N, C-alpha and C positions, 0 to 999 in steps of 0.2 A: 679883198680880205689880204692883208700884208703879213706875211710870215717870214721869220727869221730861222735859219737852220744853223745848228751847231754840231758838228760831228767832225772827228779827225781823219775818217776815211773819205777820201775825196770822191772816190768813185760812187759809194753809197750816196754821199751828199749830192752830187749831180743827178743821180738816179731819181732821188726823191724831188728834187727842184723839178726836173723835167715832168715827172708824174703830176705835180701840183700845177704847173703851168698848163699841161695839156687838159687838166681838169676844168679849166676856164674861167674859175672864180677866184684864182689865187695869184698873187704876184710876190716873188722873193724879194723881200727888203734888203737883206744882205745875207752872206754865208760867213760862218766862222769855223776855225779848225779846233777850237778850244774854249773853255769857259772864260778865260781871261779876254781873249779876242771878242768873245761875245759881249762881254760887260763894256769894253772899250767902244765897240760899235753902238751900243745902246746910249753910252753917255754921250758919243758924237752926233748922235742923230737929232733932227729936229722934232721928230715925234716918234712915239713907240710903235712897234709892230702890234698887230692884234694877237698874235701868238708866236711862241717860241717852240720849236722841235728841237730837242736837245738829247744827245747821246749821254749815256751815264759813265761810260769809261773813255775819258779823253786826257791827253797829256797837259801838263801845266797846271790846268786847273779842271778837275773832273766835274761831273754833273752834280755830285753831292754837295761839294763846295759852293758851286755856282747857284745852286737851288736855294741855299740858306741866303745868299747874297740878293738874289732876285726877289725872295720873299721879303726881306728886310727893305730893300731900296725901292722896288717896284712891285708893291702887293697887289695892284689891280692887273699886272701883265700875266696872262695865263700861259702856263708852259706844259708841254707834254713830254715825258721822258720816254726815249726810244732805247731799248736795250737788249742784248743777248742774256742778260742775267735776269731769271724770273723768280729768285728765291724769295721767301717771305721777308726776309730781313730787308732786302733791297726795296721791295714794294712798300712795306711799312715806313721805312725810313724817307722814301721820296713822297709817299702821299702826306705824311706827317710835316714834311718840308714845303708843302703847298702845291705839288703836282696836280694839274687838272685831270691828267690821265697817265697811264703806265701802259706803253705798248711794246709788244716783242717786236724785234727786228725782222722777224720772218712772217709778220702779218701780211695778209693780203692787201692789195691796194685799196680794195672796196671797204675793208676794215679800218683802214687808216683814215680814209676820208670820211667814214661815218663817226669816227672818233674825233676827228676834227670838227666837223659840223656839231656834234654834241657838245664839244668844250664851248664853241663860239655861241651857240644858242643858250646853254644851260650853266657854263661855268665850270662844268665838270663832266667827265664820261668814263665810268669805271666799269669795265667788263665783268662778266660773272665771276670769273677766276679771281680778278683784283678784289671785288666786293666779298668774296668768300674769305680771302686772307684778312681783309679789314675787319670783317664781322668777328672772325676767330680770335684777332688780336685784341679787340675791344672787349669781348667776353673774358678773356684771359685778364686784362687789366682790371675789369671789375671785381673779380674773384680775388684779386691780389690787393685791391685798395682797401684802406681802412674802413671800418664800419661807419663812421661819420660821413655826412655829406653836406654840400652846400645848396640851398634851395635856389632854384633859377625860376623866377616869375616871369612866366610869359602870358600874354592875354590870350584868350580864345582864339582871335584873329590871327595873331602871331603864331599860335600852334599850328593852326590850320594852314597858313602859308608856308611855314617851316615844312610841314608834311608834303605839300605840293612841290616845293623845291627840290626835296629829296626825291620825289617821284619823276623828277627830271621835266618838270612842266616849265615851259617859258614864260617870261613876264606877262606876255600878252594872253597866253592860255590860262594862267592863274587869274589875270583880271577878268577875262570871259566868264570863267567858271565861278567866280565869286561876286559878279556884277559890280566890280570896283574898276576904278581906272589904272592904267599901267603906272601912272606916277604914284598912285597909293600903295601899289604893290612893292615898288621900289622904296618908299619911305618905310615900309614894314621890314623890308629886307635889311635896310641899313640899321634899323632898330636891333633886329635879330644879330646882326655881324657886332653891334656894340655890346649887347647883353651878354652874348656868348664869347665876346672876346676874341673875334676872328678877323682875319685880314681879307678873306675872300670867300667866295661860296663854296670852294672845294673844302676849306676848312670848316665852314658851317655844317657840311654834310657830315663830316667826321666826327664833329662834337656833337651833333645830333643823334647819330647813332651810339657814340660812346656813353652819352648821359642817359639814354633810353627815352628820348624825346619825340621819337617818331615810331609809326607802327610798321615794322619790318615787313609785315605780311602783305601790305599795300603797295609796296615797292615793285617797280617793274622787273628788277633783277631778284632772282631766286637765290636763296642761300643753301639750298639742298645739295 
């Protein structure tokens, strides 16, 4: 698993790199001290890393600016925000900018590895705290939205697969549960991305919650 690190604190960056190397399943593709350097490395590389771990507060180009460019130029590249800022506004901004996870810098190593594995397997991994913020923000937006709405036509199978995606089921698990092939699952996933105008799975989850397309009670994470 190839991972890129972007953080202006060299000691913290080296600590994360050592932790991931010791985990045994990860290699550090490159390190960057800011968003601009991260983008330069991505452009110069022959292939993209599997995942980017990125600080929010960096000099020259911060995580907010970098996330917008990543979503535009590399929509399939998953990235996790690492931050000491855990306010609602920062979380919502980053999730809506395509972040596959938002992780506090004081998280335990076990929680970080769990988050990375969740993102690699499912395309996103939002903690209970993050999902609560997302849920509250979506409810607020619905209350403020105009009374008219645009109908989203999903087939029964697409709705079923969308629900399972939001329940953090992998492609293989969805295929097994619905007795269809993984390729068929990916086909439906691509159709959902197109219909809901999303660039990645993380965006798909947010739109599904926002539009009320999934049963929140069935999700693994509680909003209580």
